Backbone as XML, in Angstrom:
<?xml version="1.0"?>
<chain id="A" units="angstrom">
  <residue number="1" name="MET">
    <atom name="N" x="1.002" y="-0.964" z="0.065"/>
    <atom name="CA" x="0.238" y="0.026" z="0.384"/>
    <atom name="C" x="0.715" y="1.236" z="0.086"/>
  </residue>
  <residue number="2" name="ALA">
    <atom name="N" x="-0.025" y="2.263" z="-0.598"/>
    <atom name="CA" x="0.955" y="3.507" z="-0.504"/>
    <atom name="C" x="0.859" y="4.190" z="1.088"/>
  </residue>
  <residue number="3" name="ALA">
    <atom name="N" x="1.653" y="5.153" z="1.458"/>
    <atom name="CA" x="1.664" y="5.904" z="2.363"/>
    <atom name="C" x="1.567" y="7.130" z="1.566"/>
  </residue>
  <residue number="4" name="GLN">
    <atom name="N" x="0.513" y="8.023" z="2.386"/>
    <atom name="CA" x="0.140" y="9.927" z="2.317"/>
    <atom name="C" x="0.577" y="10.484" z="2.856"/>
  </residue>
  <residue number="5" name="ASN">
    <atom name="N" x="1.164" y="11.020" z="2.429"/>
    <atom name="CA" x="1.844" y="12.338" z="3.879"/>
    <atom name="C" x="0.725" y="13.562" z="3.853"/>
  </residue>
  <residue number="6" name="ILE">
    <atom name="N" x="0.286" y="13.328" z="5.151"/>
    <atom name="CA" x="-0.613" y="14.310" z="5.820"/>
    <atom name="C" x="-0.427" y="15.919" z="5.327"/>
  </residue>
  <residue number="7" name="VAL">
    <atom name="N" x="-1.771" y="16.509" z="5.324"/>
    <atom name="CA" x="-1.444" y="18.095" z="4.745"/>
    <atom name="C" x="-2.086" y="19.020" z="5.828"/>
  </residue>
  <residue number="8" name="LEU">
    <atom name="N" x="-1.360" y="19.573" z="6.549"/>
    <atom name="CA" x="-1.724" y="20.037" z="8.073"/>
    <atom name="C" x="-2.579" y="21.047" z="7.613"/>
  </residue>
  <residue number="9" name="GLY">
    <atom name="N" x="-3.168" y="21.276" z="8.813"/>
    <atom name="CA" x="-4.661" y="22.034" z="9.084"/>
    <atom name="C" x="-5.588" y="21.414" z="8.005"/>
  </residue>
  <residue number="10" name="VAL">
    <atom name="N" x="-5.912" y="20.753" z="7.297"/>
    <atom name="CA" x="-7.011" y="20.710" z="6.927"/>
    <atom name="C" x="-7.255" y="18.984" z="7.038"/>
  </residue>
  <residue number="11" name="GLU">
    <atom name="N" x="-8.557" y="18.443" z="6.797"/>
    <atom name="CA" x="-9.183" y="16.983" z="6.837"/>
    <atom name="C" x="-8.251" y="16.718" z="5.738"/>
  </residue>
  <residue number="12" name="ASN">
    <atom name="N" x="-8.017" y="15.183" z="6.271"/>
    <atom name="CA" x="-7.251" y="13.987" z="5.495"/>
    <atom name="C" x="-8.025" y="12.484" z="6.078"/>
  </residue>
  <residue number="13" name="ARG">
    <atom name="N" x="-8.750" y="12.686" z="4.367"/>
    <atom name="CA" x="-9.918" y="11.494" z="4.889"/>
    <atom name="C" x="-9.566" y="9.931" z="3.994"/>
  </residue>
  <residue number="14" name="LEU">
    <atom name="N" x="-9.594" y="8.800" z="4.348"/>
    <atom name="CA" x="-9.521" y="7.880" z="3.263"/>
    <atom name="C" x="-10.972" y="6.826" z="3.793"/>
  </residue>
  <residue number="15" name="GLY">
    <atom name="N" x="-11.429" y="6.400" z="2.818"/>
    <atom name="CA" x="-12.138" y="5.434" z="2.947"/>
    <atom name="C" x="-12.164" y="4.099" z="2.687"/>
  </residue>
  <residue number="16" name="VAL">
    <atom name="N" x="-12.519" y="2.883" z="3.045"/>
    <atom name="CA" x="-12.621" y="1.577" z="2.715"/>
    <atom name="C" x="-14.442" y="1.320" z="2.852"/>
  </residue>
  <residue number="17" name="THR">
    <atom name="N" x="-14.370" y="0.387" z="2.037"/>
    <atom name="CA" x="-16.053" y="-0.418" z="1.287"/>
    <atom name="C" x="-15.854" y="-1.813" z="1.838"/>
  </residue>
  <residue number="18" name="ALA">
    <atom name="N" x="-14.963" y="-2.508" z="1.890"/>
    <atom name="CA" x="-14.188" y="-3.593" z="2.045"/>
    <atom name="C" x="-13.816" y="-3.901" z="3.398"/>
  </residue>
  <residue number="19" name="ALA">
    <atom name="N" x="-13.261" y="-4.998" z="3.957"/>
    <atom name="CA" x="-12.534" y="-5.408" z="4.797"/>
    <atom name="C" x="-11.114" y="-5.192" z="4.387"/>
  </residue>
  <residue number="20" name="GLY">
    <atom name="N" x="-10.099" y="-4.274" z="4.996"/>
    <atom name="CA" x="-8.638" y="-4.164" z="4.625"/>
    <atom name="C" x="-8.443" y="-3.366" z="5.475"/>
  </residue>
  <residue number="21" name="VAL">
    <atom name="N" x="-7.298" y="-2.648" z="4.973"/>
    <atom name="CA" x="-6.811" y="-1.680" z="6.051"/>
    <atom name="C" x="-6.614" y="0.027" z="4.790"/>
  </residue>
  <residue number="22" name="THR">
    <atom name="N" x="-6.577" y="0.772" z="5.588"/>
    <atom name="CA" x="-6.906" y="2.361" z="4.646"/>
    <atom name="C" x="-4.687" y="2.415" z="4.458"/>
  </residue>
  <residue number="23" name="ASP">
    <atom name="N" x="-4.504" y="3.125" z="3.430"/>
    <atom name="CA" x="-2.931" y="3.603" z="3.320"/>
    <atom name="C" x="-2.843" y="4.052" z="4.511"/>
  </residue>
  <residue number="24" name="TRP">
    <atom name="N" x="-1.337" y="4.289" z="4.837"/>
    <atom name="CA" x="-0.553" y="4.868" z="5.894"/>
    <atom name="C" x="-1.146" y="6.304" z="5.446"/>
  </residue>
  <residue number="25" name="ILE">
    <atom name="N" x="-0.987" y="7.259" z="7.025"/>
    <atom name="CA" x="-1.644" y="8.719" z="6.953"/>
    <atom name="C" x="-0.073" y="8.821" z="7.212"/>
  </residue>
  <residue number="26" name="LEU">
    <atom name="N" x="1.216" y="9.617" z="6.937"/>
    <atom name="CA" x="2.288" y="9.952" z="7.500"/>
    <atom name="C" x="2.245" y="11.304" z="8.173"/>
  </residue>
  <residue number="27" name="LEU">
    <atom name="N" x="2.568" y="11.212" z="9.306"/>
    <atom name="CA" x="2.146" y="12.636" z="9.955"/>
    <atom name="C" x="3.640" y="13.177" z="10.068"/>
  </residue>
  <residue number="28" name="ASN">
    <atom name="N" x="3.476" y="13.978" z="10.406"/>
    <atom name="CA" x="4.563" y="15.067" z="10.335"/>
    <atom name="C" x="5.337" y="14.749" z="12.145"/>
  </residue>
  <residue number="29" name="ASN">
    <atom name="N" x="6.033" y="14.580" z="12.342"/>
    <atom name="CA" x="6.603" y="14.052" z="13.718"/>
    <atom name="C" x="7.431" y="14.998" z="14.376"/>
  </residue>
  <residue number="30" name="HIS">
    <atom name="N" x="7.784" y="16.078" z="13.306"/>
    <atom name="CA" x="9.303" y="16.912" z="13.593"/>
    <atom name="C" x="8.609" y="18.436" z="14.136"/>
  </residue>
  <residue number="31" name="ARG">
    <atom name="N" x="7.525" y="18.687" z="14.561"/>
    <atom name="CA" x="7.409" y="20.005" z="14.761"/>
    <atom name="C" x="7.146" y="19.748" z="16.485"/>
  </residue>
  <residue number="32" name="SER">
    <atom name="N" x="7.274" y="21.492" z="16.947"/>
    <atom name="CA" x="7.313" y="21.527" z="18.562"/>
    <atom name="C" x="6.176" y="20.989" z="18.949"/>
  </residue>
  <residue number="33" name="THR">
    <atom name="N" x="5.032" y="21.043" z="18.815"/>
    <atom name="CA" x="3.760" y="20.792" z="18.915"/>
    <atom name="C" x="3.103" y="19.654" z="18.484"/>
  </residue>
  <residue number="34" name="TYR">
    <atom name="N" x="2.319" y="19.108" z="19.140"/>
    <atom name="CA" x="2.090" y="17.717" z="17.726"/>
    <atom name="C" x="0.360" y="16.965" z="18.035"/>
  </residue>
  <residue number="35" name="PRO">
    <atom name="N" x="-0.562" y="18.179" z="18.335"/>
    <atom name="CA" x="-1.539" y="18.127" z="18.168"/>
    <atom name="C" x="-2.411" y="17.172" z="17.060"/>
  </residue>
  <residue number="36" name="VAL">
    <atom name="N" x="-3.038" y="16.101" z="17.138"/>
    <atom name="CA" x="-3.321" y="15.456" z="15.953"/>
    <atom name="C" x="-4.646" y="14.654" z="16.268"/>
  </residue>
  <residue number="37" name="GLY">
    <atom name="N" x="-5.847" y="15.173" z="15.713"/>
    <atom name="CA" x="-7.239" y="14.710" z="15.994"/>
    <atom name="C" x="-7.832" y="13.897" z="14.979"/>
  </residue>
  <residue number="38" name="ILE">
    <atom name="N" x="-8.648" y="12.284" z="15.677"/>
    <atom name="CA" x="-8.753" y="11.255" z="14.699"/>
    <atom name="C" x="-10.238" y="11.217" z="14.743"/>
  </residue>
  <residue number="39" name="SER">
    <atom name="N" x="-11.009" y="10.833" z="13.586"/>
    <atom name="CA" x="-12.179" y="10.432" z="13.649"/>
    <atom name="C" x="-12.574" y="8.894" z="12.819"/>
  </residue>
  <residue number="40" name="VAL">
    <atom name="N" x="-13.451" y="8.591" z="13.060"/>
    <atom name="CA" x="-13.603" y="7.435" z="12.770"/>
    <atom name="C" x="-15.524" y="7.587" z="12.362"/>
  </residue>
  <residue number="41" name="TYR">
    <atom name="N" x="-15.952" y="7.304" z="11.255"/>
    <atom name="CA" x="-17.420" y="7.554" z="10.958"/>
    <atom name="C" x="-17.607" y="6.534" z="9.461"/>
  </residue>
  <residue number="42" name="HIS">
    <atom name="N" x="-18.973" y="6.588" z="9.581"/>
    <atom name="CA" x="-19.359" y="5.381" z="8.331"/>
    <atom name="C" x="-20.455" y="6.570" z="7.324"/>
  </residue>
  <residue number="43" name="ASN">
    <atom name="N" x="-21.021" y="6.236" z="6.002"/>
    <atom name="CA" x="-21.770" y="7.022" z="5.181"/>
    <atom name="C" x="-23.550" y="6.907" z="5.392"/>
  </residue>
  <residue number="44" name="GLY">
    <atom name="N" x="-23.844" y="6.119" z="6.936"/>
    <atom name="CA" x="-24.703" y="6.119" z="7.154"/>
    <atom name="C" x="-25.603" y="4.822" z="6.305"/>
  </residue>
  <residue number="45" name="SER">
    <atom name="N" x="-25.089" y="4.206" z="5.587"/>
    <atom name="CA" x="-25.727" y="3.014" z="4.910"/>
    <atom name="C" x="-25.054" y="1.889" z="5.168"/>
  </residue>
  <residue number="46" name="THR">
    <atom name="N" x="-24.233" y="2.145" z="6.184"/>
    <atom name="CA" x="-23.395" y="0.795" z="6.731"/>
    <atom name="C" x="-24.367" y="0.525" z="7.682"/>
  </residue>
  <residue number="47" name="THR">
    <atom name="N" x="-24.462" y="-1.102" z="7.542"/>
    <atom name="CA" x="-25.045" y="-1.858" z="8.559"/>
    <atom name="C" x="-24.545" y="-2.414" z="10.040"/>
  </residue>
  <residue number="48" name="ALA">
    <atom name="N" x="-23.021" y="-2.913" z="9.680"/>
    <atom name="CA" x="-22.283" y="-3.384" z="10.711"/>
    <atom name="C" x="-21.115" y="-3.892" z="9.980"/>
  </residue>
  <residue number="49" name="PHE">
    <atom name="N" x="-20.198" y="-3.452" z="10.672"/>
    <atom name="CA" x="-18.698" y="-3.187" z="10.608"/>
    <atom name="C" x="-17.929" y="-3.448" z="12.364"/>
  </residue>
  <residue number="50" name="SER">
    <atom name="N" x="-16.316" y="-3.424" z="12.269"/>
    <atom name="CA" x="-15.876" y="-4.147" z="12.776"/>
    <atom name="C" x="-14.445" y="-3.274" z="12.353"/>
  </residue>
  <residue number="51" name="ALA">
    <atom name="N" x="-13.428" y="-2.509" z="13.509"/>
    <atom name="CA" x="-12.478" y="-1.983" z="12.899"/>
    <atom name="C" x="-11.780" y="-1.352" z="13.849"/>
  </residue>
  <residue number="52" name="ALA">
    <atom name="N" x="-10.308" y="-0.895" z="13.791"/>
    <atom name="CA" x="-9.688" y="-0.108" z="14.664"/>
    <atom name="C" x="-8.952" y="1.008" z="14.022"/>
  </residue>
  <residue number="53" name="VAL">
    <atom name="N" x="-8.371" y="1.887" z="14.919"/>
    <atom name="CA" x="-7.772" y="2.877" z="14.259"/>
    <atom name="C" x="-5.975" y="2.366" z="14.830"/>
  </residue>
  <residue number="54" name="GLU">
    <atom name="N" x="-5.284" y="2.060" z="13.914"/>
    <atom name="CA" x="-3.437" y="1.645" z="14.122"/>
    <atom name="C" x="-2.661" y="2.770" z="13.698"/>
  </residue>
  <residue number="55" name="TYR">
    <atom name="N" x="-1.658" y="2.770" z="14.523"/>
    <atom name="CA" x="-0.379" y="3.622" z="14.477"/>
    <atom name="C" x="0.711" y="2.841" z="14.609"/>
  </residue>
  <residue number="56" name="THR">
    <atom name="N" x="1.983" y="3.548" z="14.133"/>
    <atom name="CA" x="3.389" y="2.790" z="14.516"/>
    <atom name="C" x="4.279" y="4.125" z="14.739"/>
  </residue>
  <residue number="57" name="PHE">
    <atom name="N" x="4.994" y="4.030" z="15.055"/>
    <atom name="CA" x="6.423" y="4.813" z="15.259"/>
    <atom name="C" x="7.765" y="4.206" z="14.625"/>
  </residue>
  <residue number="58" name="SER">
    <atom name="N" x="7.248" y="3.471" z="13.164"/>
    <atom name="CA" x="8.350" y="3.198" z="12.451"/>
    <atom name="C" x="8.447" y="4.039" z="11.275"/>
  </residue>
  <residue number="59" name="LYS">
    <atom name="N" x="9.897" y="4.295" z="11.017"/>
    <atom name="CA" x="9.925" y="5.306" z="9.807"/>
    <atom name="C" x="8.917" y="4.908" z="8.352"/>
  </residue>
  <residue number="60" name="ASP">
    <atom name="N" x="9.254" y="3.797" z="8.410"/>
    <atom name="CA" x="8.602" y="3.418" z="7.287"/>
    <atom name="C" x="7.443" y="2.404" z="7.569"/>
  </residue>
  <residue number="61" name="PRO">
    <atom name="N" x="6.092" y="2.982" z="7.282"/>
    <atom name="CA" x="5.968" y="1.816" z="8.183"/>
    <atom name="C" x="5.244" y="0.400" z="7.375"/>
  </residue>
  <residue number="62" name="ASP">
    <atom name="N" x="5.427" y="0.738" z="5.727"/>
    <atom name="CA" x="4.877" y="-0.169" z="4.666"/>
    <atom name="C" x="5.891" y="-1.441" z="4.926"/>
  </residue>
  <residue number="63" name="THR">
    <atom name="N" x="6.776" y="-1.215" z="5.768"/>
    <atom name="CA" x="8.305" y="-1.777" z="5.608"/>
    <atom name="C" x="8.599" y="-2.623" z="7.342"/>
  </residue>
  <residue number="64" name="ALA">
    <atom name="N" x="7.474" y="-1.872" z="8.071"/>
    <atom name="CA" x="7.516" y="-2.024" z="9.450"/>
    <atom name="C" x="6.992" y="-3.296" z="10.115"/>
  </residue>
  <residue number="65" name="PRO">
    <atom name="N" x="8.091" y="-3.911" z="11.042"/>
    <atom name="CA" x="7.689" y="-5.173" z="11.301"/>
    <atom name="C" x="5.924" y="-5.192" z="12.041"/>
  </residue>
  <residue number="66" name="ALA">
    <atom name="N" x="5.128" y="-6.519" z="11.800"/>
    <atom name="CA" x="4.000" y="-6.523" z="12.360"/>
    <atom name="C" x="3.883" y="-6.046" z="13.576"/>
  </residue>
  <residue number="67" name="ASN">
    <atom name="N" x="4.739" y="-6.393" z="14.394"/>
    <atom name="CA" x="4.738" y="-5.966" z="15.970"/>
    <atom name="C" x="4.910" y="-4.526" z="16.048"/>
  </residue>
  <residue number="68" name="SER">
    <atom name="N" x="5.176" y="-4.016" z="15.330"/>
    <atom name="CA" x="6.012" y="-2.631" z="15.734"/>
    <atom name="C" x="4.329" y="-1.686" z="15.572"/>
  </residue>
  <residue number="69" name="VAL">
    <atom name="N" x="3.208" y="-2.145" z="14.973"/>
    <atom name="CA" x="1.829" y="-1.614" z="14.447"/>
    <atom name="C" x="0.762" y="-2.103" z="15.782"/>
  </residue>
  <residue number="70" name="ARG">
    <atom name="N" x="0.464" y="-0.649" z="16.416"/>
    <atom name="CA" x="-0.061" y="-0.837" z="17.698"/>
    <atom name="C" x="-1.977" y="-0.590" z="17.756"/>
  </residue>
  <residue number="71" name="GLU">
    <atom name="N" x="-2.692" y="-0.709" z="18.513"/>
    <atom name="CA" x="-4.088" y="-0.489" z="18.712"/>
    <atom name="C" x="-4.026" y="1.172" z="19.324"/>
  </residue>
  <residue number="72" name="HIS">
    <atom name="N" x="-4.677" y="1.871" z="18.912"/>
    <atom name="CA" x="-5.136" y="3.400" z="19.160"/>
    <atom name="C" x="-5.638" y="2.459" z="20.896"/>
  </residue>
  <residue number="73" name="LYS">
    <atom name="N" x="-5.735" y="3.118" z="22.043"/>
    <atom name="CA" x="-6.287" y="2.424" z="23.044"/>
    <atom name="C" x="-7.695" y="2.819" z="23.389"/>
  </residue>
  <residue number="74" name="TYR">
    <atom name="N" x="-8.298" y="4.178" z="22.760"/>
    <atom name="CA" x="-9.882" y="4.233" z="22.562"/>
    <atom name="C" x="-10.106" y="4.243" z="21.473"/>
  </residue>
  <residue number="75" name="LEU">
    <atom name="N" x="-9.590" y="3.924" z="20.272"/>
    <atom name="CA" x="-10.169" y="3.449" z="18.947"/>
    <atom name="C" x="-10.083" y="1.910" z="18.600"/>
  </residue>
  <residue number="76" name="LYS">
    <atom name="N" x="-10.355" y="1.345" z="19.032"/>
    <atom name="CA" x="-10.206" y="-0.285" z="18.961"/>
    <atom name="C" x="-11.276" y="-0.930" z="19.237"/>
  </residue>
  <residue number="77" name="GLY">
    <atom name="N" x="-11.735" y="-1.851" z="18.632"/>
    <atom name="CA" x="-12.915" y="-2.428" z="18.754"/>
    <atom name="C" x="-14.276" y="-1.297" z="18.632"/>
  </residue>
  <residue number="78" name="LEU">
    <atom name="N" x="-14.009" y="-1.280" z="17.321"/>
    <atom name="CA" x="-15.174" y="-0.005" z="16.818"/>
    <atom name="C" x="-16.132" y="-0.929" z="16.011"/>
  </residue>
  <residue number="79" name="SER">
    <atom name="N" x="-17.476" y="-0.808" z="16.280"/>
    <atom name="CA" x="-18.327" y="-1.673" z="15.999"/>
    <atom name="C" x="-19.581" y="-0.791" z="15.797"/>
  </residue>
  <residue number="80" name="GLU">
    <atom name="N" x="-20.551" y="-1.237" z="15.178"/>
    <atom name="CA" x="-21.989" y="-0.100" z="14.747"/>
    <atom name="C" x="-22.484" y="-0.078" z="16.176"/>
  </residue>
  <residue number="81" name="ALA">
    <atom name="N" x="-22.233" y="-1.218" z="16.798"/>
    <atom name="CA" x="-22.533" y="-0.972" z="18.538"/>
    <atom name="C" x="-21.776" y="0.489" z="19.146"/>
  </residue>
  <residue number="82" name="THR">
    <atom name="N" x="-20.519" y="0.529" z="18.732"/>
    <atom name="CA" x="-20.330" y="1.758" z="19.618"/>
    <atom name="C" x="-20.118" y="3.220" z="18.609"/>
  </residue>
  <residue number="83" name="ALA">
    <atom name="N" x="-20.375" y="3.267" z="17.363"/>
    <atom name="CA" x="-20.688" y="4.250" z="16.572"/>
    <atom name="C" x="-21.728" y="5.157" z="17.138"/>
  </residue>
  <residue number="84" name="ALA">
    <atom name="N" x="-22.438" y="4.704" z="17.830"/>
    <atom name="CA" x="-23.912" y="5.606" z="18.871"/>
    <atom name="C" x="-22.492" y="6.355" z="19.693"/>
  </residue>
  <residue number="85" name="ASP">
    <atom name="N" x="-21.733" y="6.090" z="19.797"/>
    <atom name="CA" x="-20.604" y="6.631" z="20.995"/>
    <atom name="C" x="-19.740" y="7.427" z="19.721"/>
  </residue>
  <residue number="86" name="GLU">
    <atom name="N" x="-19.101" y="8.507" z="20.473"/>
    <atom name="CA" x="-18.131" y="9.751" z="19.609"/>
    <atom name="C" x="-16.949" y="8.353" z="19.202"/>
  </residue>
  <residue number="87" name="LEU">
    <atom name="N" x="-16.224" y="8.284" z="17.816"/>
    <atom name="CA" x="-15.433" y="7.405" z="17.897"/>
    <atom name="C" x="-14.592" y="8.607" z="17.444"/>
  </residue>
  <residue number="88" name="ASP">
    <atom name="N" x="-13.866" y="9.009" z="18.352"/>
    <atom name="CA" x="-12.693" y="10.662" z="17.940"/>
    <atom name="C" x="-11.908" y="10.285" z="19.350"/>
  </residue>
  <residue number="89" name="GLY">
    <atom name="N" x="-10.541" y="10.124" z="18.677"/>
    <atom name="CA" x="-9.277" y="10.065" z="19.434"/>
    <atom name="C" x="-8.432" y="11.425" z="19.280"/>
  </residue>
  <residue number="90" name="ASN">
    <atom name="N" x="-7.239" y="11.378" z="19.866"/>
    <atom name="CA" x="-6.104" y="12.039" z="19.447"/>
    <atom name="C" x="-4.668" y="11.678" z="19.993"/>
  </residue>
  <residue number="91" name="PHE">
    <atom name="N" x="-3.901" y="12.300" z="19.153"/>
    <atom name="CA" x="-2.449" y="11.889" z="19.400"/>
    <atom name="C" x="-1.634" y="13.094" z="20.010"/>
  </residue>
  <residue number="92" name="SER">
    <atom name="N" x="-1.347" y="12.878" z="21.399"/>
    <atom name="CA" x="-0.564" y="14.197" z="22.138"/>
    <atom name="C" x="0.855" y="13.763" z="21.763"/>
  </residue>
  <residue number="93" name="VAL">
    <atom name="N" x="1.722" y="12.888" z="21.541"/>
    <atom name="CA" x="2.934" y="12.062" z="21.666"/>
    <atom name="C" x="3.138" y="11.710" z="20.159"/>
  </residue>
  <residue number="94" name="PRO">
    <atom name="N" x="4.195" y="12.150" z="19.265"/>
    <atom name="CA" x="4.286" y="11.768" z="18.009"/>
    <atom name="C" x="4.466" y="10.518" z="17.912"/>
  </residue>
  <residue number="95" name="VAL">
    <atom name="N" x="3.529" y="10.031" z="16.741"/>
    <atom name="CA" x="3.663" y="8.997" z="16.149"/>
    <atom name="C" x="4.017" y="9.617" z="14.996"/>
  </residue>
  <residue number="96" name="THR">
    <atom name="N" x="4.177" y="8.124" z="13.488"/>
    <atom name="CA" x="4.773" y="8.789" z="12.637"/>
    <atom name="C" x="3.726" y="8.400" z="11.456"/>
  </residue>
  <residue number="97" name="ALA">
    <atom name="N" x="2.503" y="7.107" z="11.726"/>
    <atom name="CA" x="2.048" y="7.166" z="11.238"/>
    <atom name="C" x="0.393" y="6.673" z="11.368"/>
  </residue>
  <residue number="98" name="VAL">
    <atom name="N" x="-0.783" y="6.840" z="10.764"/>
    <atom name="CA" x="-1.890" y="6.219" z="11.358"/>
    <atom name="C" x="-2.704" y="5.738" z="10.541"/>
  </residue>
  <residue number="99" name="ARG">
    <atom name="N" x="-3.503" y="4.617" z="10.159"/>
    <atom name="CA" x="-4.377" y="3.842" z="9.392"/>
    <atom name="C" x="-5.808" y="3.341" z="10.027"/>
  </residue>
  <residue number="100" name="LEU">
    <atom name="N" x="-6.510" y="3.001" z="9.266"/>
    <atom name="CA" x="-7.760" y="2.080" z="9.968"/>
    <atom name="C" x="-7.884" y="1.010" z="9.063"/>
  </residue>
  <residue number="101" name="ASN">
    <atom name="N" x="-8.303" y="-0.009" z="10.248"/>
    <atom name="CA" x="-7.952" y="-1.478" z="9.754"/>
    <atom name="C" x="-9.448" y="-1.885" z="9.970"/>
  </residue>
  <residue number="102" name="VAL">
    <atom name="N" x="-9.633" y="-2.182" z="8.811"/>
    <atom name="CA" x="-11.449" y="-2.718" z="8.902"/>
    <atom name="C" x="-11.776" y="-4.029" z="9.000"/>
  </residue>
  <residue number="103" name="ALA">
    <atom name="N" x="-12.006" y="-5.198" z="9.955"/>
    <atom name="CA" x="-12.009" y="-6.029" z="10.123"/>
    <atom name="C" x="-12.885" y="-6.736" z="8.797"/>
  </residue>
  <residue number="104" name="SER">
    <atom name="N" x="-14.672" y="-5.951" z="9.161"/>
    <atom name="CA" x="-15.439" y="-6.571" z="8.395"/>
    <atom name="C" x="-16.341" y="-4.848" z="8.223"/>
  </residue>
  <residue number="105" name="ILE">
    <atom name="N" x="-17.183" y="-5.441" z="7.309"/>
    <atom name="CA" x="-18.114" y="-3.965" z="7.023"/>
    <atom name="C" x="-19.298" y="-4.393" z="6.277"/>
  </residue>
  <residue number="106" name="THR">
    <atom name="N" x="-20.417" y="-4.362" z="6.715"/>
    <atom name="CA" x="-21.874" y="-4.212" z="5.691"/>
    <atom name="C" x="-22.460" y="-3.255" z="5.054"/>
  </residue>
  <residue number="107" name="GLY">
    <atom name="N" x="-22.515" y="-3.347" z="3.900"/>
    <atom name="CA" x="-22.787" y="-1.802" z="3.201"/>
    <atom name="C" x="-21.925" y="-0.569" z="3.476"/>
  </residue>
  <residue number="108" name="GLY">
    <atom name="N" x="-22.147" y="0.261" z="2.383"/>
    <atom name="CA" x="-21.365" y="1.600" z="2.812"/>
    <atom name="C" x="-19.789" y="2.091" z="2.809"/>
  </residue>
  <residue number="109" name="GLU">
    <atom name="N" x="-19.475" y="2.490" z="3.650"/>
    <atom name="CA" x="-18.196" y="3.380" z="3.658"/>
    <atom name="C" x="-17.659" y="3.376" z="5.030"/>
  </residue>
  <residue number="110" name="LEU">
    <atom name="N" x="-16.590" y="3.048" z="5.217"/>
    <atom name="CA" x="-15.906" y="3.621" z="6.806"/>
    <atom name="C" x="-14.899" y="4.589" z="6.320"/>
  </residue>
  <residue number="111" name="PHE">
    <atom name="N" x="-14.741" y="5.259" z="7.070"/>
    <atom name="CA" x="-14.224" y="6.538" z="6.700"/>
    <atom name="C" x="-13.037" y="6.768" z="8.121"/>
  </residue>
  <residue number="112" name="ILE">
    <atom name="N" x="-11.677" y="7.010" z="8.134"/>
    <atom name="CA" x="-11.033" y="7.527" z="9.210"/>
    <atom name="C" x="-10.576" y="8.939" z="8.156"/>
  </residue>
  <residue number="113" name="SER">
    <atom name="N" x="-11.232" y="10.113" z="9.234"/>
    <atom name="CA" x="-10.030" y="11.412" z="9.254"/>
    <atom name="C" x="-9.383" y="11.817" z="9.899"/>
  </residue>
  <residue number="114" name="VAL">
    <atom name="N" x="-8.502" y="12.717" z="9.579"/>
    <atom name="CA" x="-7.360" y="12.806" z="10.269"/>
    <atom name="C" x="-6.826" y="14.408" z="9.979"/>
  </residue>
  <residue number="115" name="ILE">
    <atom name="N" x="-6.670" y="15.085" z="11.598"/>
    <atom name="CA" x="-6.215" y="16.170" z="10.970"/>
    <atom name="C" x="-5.430" y="16.676" z="12.020"/>
  </residue>
  <residue number="116" name="GLN">
    <atom name="N" x="-4.022" y="17.142" z="11.608"/>
    <atom name="CA" x="-2.947" y="17.738" z="12.598"/>
    <atom name="C" x="-2.700" y="18.979" z="12.490"/>
  </residue>
  <residue number="117" name="ALA">
    <atom name="N" x="-2.775" y="20.147" z="13.549"/>
    <atom name="CA" x="-2.367" y="21.385" z="13.669"/>
    <atom name="C" x="-1.107" y="21.725" z="12.668"/>
  </residue>
  <residue number="118" name="GLY">
    <atom name="N" x="-1.350" y="22.625" z="12.211"/>
    <atom name="CA" x="-0.352" y="23.385" z="11.374"/>
    <atom name="C" x="-0.727" y="24.653" z="10.896"/>
  </residue>
  <residue number="119" name="VAL">
    <atom name="N" x="0.300" y="25.551" z="10.711"/>
    <atom name="CA" x="-0.231" y="26.508" z="9.360"/>
    <atom name="C" x="0.731" y="26.637" z="8.057"/>
  </residue>
</chain>
């Protein structure tokens, strides 16, 4: 999969319609401040899903060992049952990349939206 560089200060969104992972969104981890917001949502016609937000500290996430990929503490075990709750989280410490891992989805599309503060 290809990795995509984040565009600072705007929504960076990727979606999936089948089980699998999105491309990695590469974050800028060389900034003096590091606020990053993440949201997971679906387009309304999705009736069931199971997913998690993953991150890594690896400089090249596409070649990183599998054990270097971690699930976000609060954005794991996501499903249609948790969709009524807020599916939002953040990073206050520098990670190098994030992605959405979808184990299953029925109907519609599931999105990850990432915003990293910047000017």
